[in-house]
Kinemage of the C-alpha trace (Angstrom):
@kinemage 1
@onewidth
@group {chain A} dominant
@subgroup {mainchain}
@vectorlist {calphas} color= white
{ca unk a 1} P -16.902 -23.929 -35.465
{ca unk a 2} L -12.988 -23.322 -36.187
{ca unk a 3} L -10.705 -26.800 -34.724
{ca unk a 4} L -8.517 -23.754 -33.048
{ca unk a 5} L -5.709 -25.794 -33.195
{ca unk a 6} L -2.283 -25.798 -31.327
{ca unk a 7} L 1.012 -25.108 -33.192
{ca unk a 8} L 1.912 -22.969 -36.437
{ca unk a 9} L 2.444 -25.868 -38.412
{ca unk a 10} L 6.180 -24.417 -40.018
{ca unk a 11} L 7.457 -23.511 -37.089
{ca unk a 12} L 5.913 -26.032 -33.988
{ca unk a 13} L 5.611 -23.069 -32.362
{ca unk a 14} L 2.449 -23.014 -29.557
{ca unk a 15} L 0.053 -20.739 -30.723
{ca unk a 16} L -3.452 -21.263 -27.783
{ca unk a 17} L -6.386 -20.060 -28.464
{ca unk a 18} L -6.190 -16.540 -27.313
{ca unk a 19} L -3.528 -16.052 -29.661
{ca unk a 20} L -2.786 -13.006 -31.705
{ca unk a 21} L -0.112 -14.406 -33.640
{ca unk a 22} L -2.445 -16.990 -35.092
{ca unk a 23} L -3.016 -16.855 -38.908
{ca unk a 24} L -5.186 -19.888 -40.683
{ca unk a 25} L -6.231 -20.242 -44.661
{ca unk a 26} L -9.700 -21.584 -45.834
{ca unk a 27} L -9.058 -24.943 -44.725
{ca unk a 28} L -7.418 -23.507 -41.211
{ca unk a 29} L -4.091 -24.081 -41.706
{ca unk a 30} L -2.350 -22.302 -38.983
{ca unk a 31} L 0.545 -21.020 -38.638
{ca unk a 32} L 2.314 -17.833 -36.761
{ca unk a 33} L 2.903 -14.336 -37.871
{ca unk a 34} L 6.796 -15.335 -38.146
{ca unk a 35} L 6.195 -17.905 -40.881
{ca unk a 36} L 3.203 -16.482 -42.439
{ca unk a 37} L 5.283 -13.249 -42.900
{ca unk a 38} L 9.198 -14.518 -43.338
{ca unk a 39} L 8.707 -17.947 -44.421
{ca unk a 40} L 5.516 -18.552 -46.876
{ca unk a 41} L 5.429 -14.957 -48.061
{ca unk a 42} L 0.831 -15.278 -47.282
{ca unk a 43} L 1.029 -17.978 -49.500
{ca unk a 44} L -0.621 -21.070 -47.713
{ca unk a 45} L 2.083 -23.584 -48.927
{ca unk a 46} L -1.434 -26.818 -48.753
{ca unk a 47} L -3.384 -25.230 -50.676
{ca unk a 48} L -1.882 -21.766 -51.702
{ca unk a 49} L -4.435 -19.005 -51.284
{ca unk a 50} L -3.621 -16.356 -48.509
{ca unk a 51} L -4.012 -16.039 -44.856
{ca unk a 52} L -6.668 -14.463 -41.702
{ca unk a 53} L -6.183 -13.839 -38.727
{ca unk a 54} L -7.684 -16.421 -36.922
{ca unk a 55} L -10.541 -14.844 -34.545
{ca unk a 56} L -10.608 -15.541 -30.250
{ca unk a 57} L -13.050 -18.202 -29.078
{ca unk a 58} L -12.912 -16.659 -24.867
{ca unk a 59} L -14.777 -17.493 -21.891
{ca unk a 60} L -17.831 -19.793 -21.690
{ca unk a 61} L -17.150 -20.914 -25.627
{ca unk a 62} L -13.969 -22.254 -25.248
{ca unk a 63} L -15.027 -24.368 -22.303
{ca unk a 64} L -18.065 -25.176 -23.750
{ca unk a 65} L -16.184 -25.883 -27.189
{ca unk a 66} L -12.033 -26.499 -26.718
{ca unk a 67} L -9.552 -25.747 -28.906
{ca unk a 68} L -7.977 -29.035 -31.032
{ca unk a 69} L -4.883 -31.092 -29.140
{ca unk a 70} L -4.147 -32.295 -32.501
{ca unk a 71} L -0.557 -30.522 -33.687
{ca unk a 72} L -0.123 -30.421 -37.262
{ca unk a 73} L 3.757 -30.168 -38.156
{ca unk a 74} L 5.561 -30.402 -41.352
{ca unk a 75} L 7.965 -28.209 -41.675
{ca unk a 76} L 9.162 -29.835 -44.938
{ca unk a 77} L 5.691 -28.555 -46.500
{ca unk a 78} L 6.895 -25.101 -46.081
{ca unk a 79} L 10.888 -25.136 -46.191
{ca unk a 80} L 10.555 -25.122 -49.643
{ca unk a 81} L 8.860 -21.279 -50.089
{ca unk a 82} L 11.792 -19.777 -48.517
């Protein structure tokens, strides 16, 4: 089950579970559209992989399996790709 992290690792933008702006790599590193497209240029700074849009979890599934509240914020790891 995906952790569904609550924010972008580069800019710390909020990414709620229903966000259409959330992208993940195969390790669930989580970034917003702006950072994926303009800062990272489609390459995860942690694993070197690509991104896919994070799927949504809704209704009862979100209630039974809530999104993570742990924020991972590492702007220093993202700036090198600018």
